[in-house]
C-alpha positions as CSV (number, residue, x, y, z in Angstrom):
1,X,146.6,74.8,75.3
2,X,143.7,75.0,78.1
3,X,140.5,76.4,76.1
4,X,137.6,78.1,78.5
5,X,134.4,79.6,77.4
6,X,132.3,82.1,79.0
7,X,128.8,82.9,78.8
8,X,127.2,86.0,80.8
9,X,123.5,86.1,80.8
10,X,121.1,88.5,82.6
11,X,118.5,86.5,84.8
12,X,114.9,86.9,83.8
13,X,111.9,84.8,84.0
14,X,112.6,83.0,80.9
15,X,114.0,79.7,82.7
16,X,113.7,77.7,79.6
17,X,116.1,80.0,77.7
18,X,118.4,79.8,80.9
19,X,118.4,76.3,80.9
20,X,118.9,75.4,77.3
21,X,122.1,77.9,77.4
22,X,123.4,76.2,80.5
23,X,122.8,73.1,78.5
24,X,124.6,74.1,75.5
25,X,127.5,75.0,77.4
26,X,127.8,72.4,79.7
27,X,127.8,70.1,76.7
28,X,130.5,71.8,75.0
29,X,132.5,71.3,78.5
30,X,132.0,67.7,78.3
31,X,129.3,66.9,80.7
32,X,126.9,64.5,79.6
33,X,123.7,62.5,80.9
34,X,122.6,62.7,84.5
35,X,125.4,64.9,85.4
36,X,124.2,67.3,82.7
37,X,120.4,67.2,84.1
38,X,122.0,67.7,87.7
39,X,123.5,70.8,87.0
40,X,120.7,72.0,84.7
41,X,118.3,71.1,87.6
42,X,120.5,73.3,90.3
43,X,121.2,76.2,88.1
44,X,117.2,76.2,87.9
45,X,116.5,76.3,91.6
46,X,119.4,78.6,91.8
47,X,118.0,81.4,89.2
48,X,114.5,80.5,90.7
49,X,115.6,81.7,93.8
50,X,116.9,84.6,93.0
51,X,113.7,85.4,90.8
52,X,111.7,84.9,94.2
53,X,113.8,86.1,97.0
54,X,117.3,87.9,95.3
55,X,115.8,91.3,94.2
56,X,114.3,89.4,90.9
57,X,117.6,90.6,88.7
58,X,121.2,89.3,88.4
59,X,123.6,87.6,86.3
60,X,124.2,84.0,85.3
61,X,128.0,83.1,84.4
62,X,128.6,80.0,82.9
63,X,132.4,79.1,82.3
64,X,133.4,76.0,81.3
65,X,137.4,74.5,81.6
66,X,138.7,71.3,81.2
67,X,137.4,69.2,83.9
68,X,135.3,71.7,85.6
69,X,132.2,73.4,84.8
70,X,131.6,76.6,87.2
71,X,128.3,78.5,87.3
72,X,127.9,81.8,89.4
73,X,124.6,82.9,90.3
74,X,124.5,86.3,91.2
75,X,121.9,88.2,92.8
76,X,121.1,91.7,93.6
77,X,119.5,91.8,96.6
78,X,122.3,90.2,99.0
79,X,119.7,88.3,101.2
80,X,121.3,85.0,100.7
81,X,124.0,84.0,103.4
82,X,126.2,81.2,104.2
83,X,123.3,80.0,107.1
84,X,121.2,79.5,104.2
85,X,123.1,76.9,102.7
86,X,124.2,75.6,106.1
87,X,121.1,75.1,106.9
88,X,119.0,73.9,104.4
89,X,117.2,70.8,104.8
90,X,113.9,69.0,103.8
91,X,110.7,70.1,106.1
92,X,108.1,67.3,105.0
93,X,105.8,69.6,106.5
94,X,107.0,72.5,103.8
95,X,105.4,73.0,100.7
96,X,108.5,74.8,99.5
97,X,112.2,75.6,100.5
98,X,114.0,72.6,98.8
99,X,115.9,74.4,96.7
100,X,119.3,75.1,98.1
101,X,119.4,71.3,99.7
102,X,118.7,70.1,96.3
103,X,121.3,72.0,95.0
104,X,123.9,71.2,97.4
105,X,123.0,67.0,96.5
106,X,123.4,67.8,92.8
107,X,126.5,69.6,92.6
108,X,130.1,68.5,93.4
109,X,130.5,72.3,95.0
110,X,128.6,75.0,96.2
111,X,130.1,78.1,97.6
112,X,128.5,81.4,98.8
113,X,130.1,84.6,98.8
114,X,128.6,87.7,99.7
115,X,129.5,90.9,97.2
116,X,129.1,94.7,97.3
117,X,126.2,94.1,94.7
118,X,124.8,91.1,96.3
119,X,125.2,87.5,97.1
120,X,127.3,85.0,94.3
121,X,126.5,81.6,94.6
122,X,128.9,79.6,93.2
123,X,128.1,75.8,91.7
124,X,130.9,73.4,90.5
125,X,130.6,70.1,88.8
126,X,133.5,68.2,88.1
127,X,133.4,66.9,83.7
128,X,134.3,63.1,84.1
129,X,137.2,62.0,82.2
130,X,136.2,60.2,79.0
131,X,139.7,58.3,79.4
132,X,138.8,56.4,82.6
133,X,140.9,58.2,84.9
134,X,140.3,60.1,88.4
135,X,136.6,61.2,87.9
136,X,135.5,58.8,85.4
137,X,132.7,57.5,87.1
138,X,130.9,61.1,87.7
139,X,131.3,62.5,91.4
140,X,134.1,62.6,93.2
């Protein structure tokens, strides 16, 4: 039997609360250690982008399934495009703007969709197997 857990939560400036919720759901889904911290940091970056550039409102959805944790970060402004993901890089002269670059390096998969309501950034992490099978060492 496949067990799925879903959390839907409005994006707010209470980043500590959002990080705690993501962490709790990811732990319940089997994510631990550095991989857990990677996901929490990536979600924090994505939510900060919504607060700064995405209309300051949206929804965070965390879905845990056996072997996978998926986080949807949906904003209301719809300014984020696939080009932003493709062009994300580190600019040593910049004091900010690293969020999408960081997100793409921390998560196993990052995908962007434009919806009728805004932008939908999807972050996926594969949960390492506890039995030493494929994926047992972290990123595939």
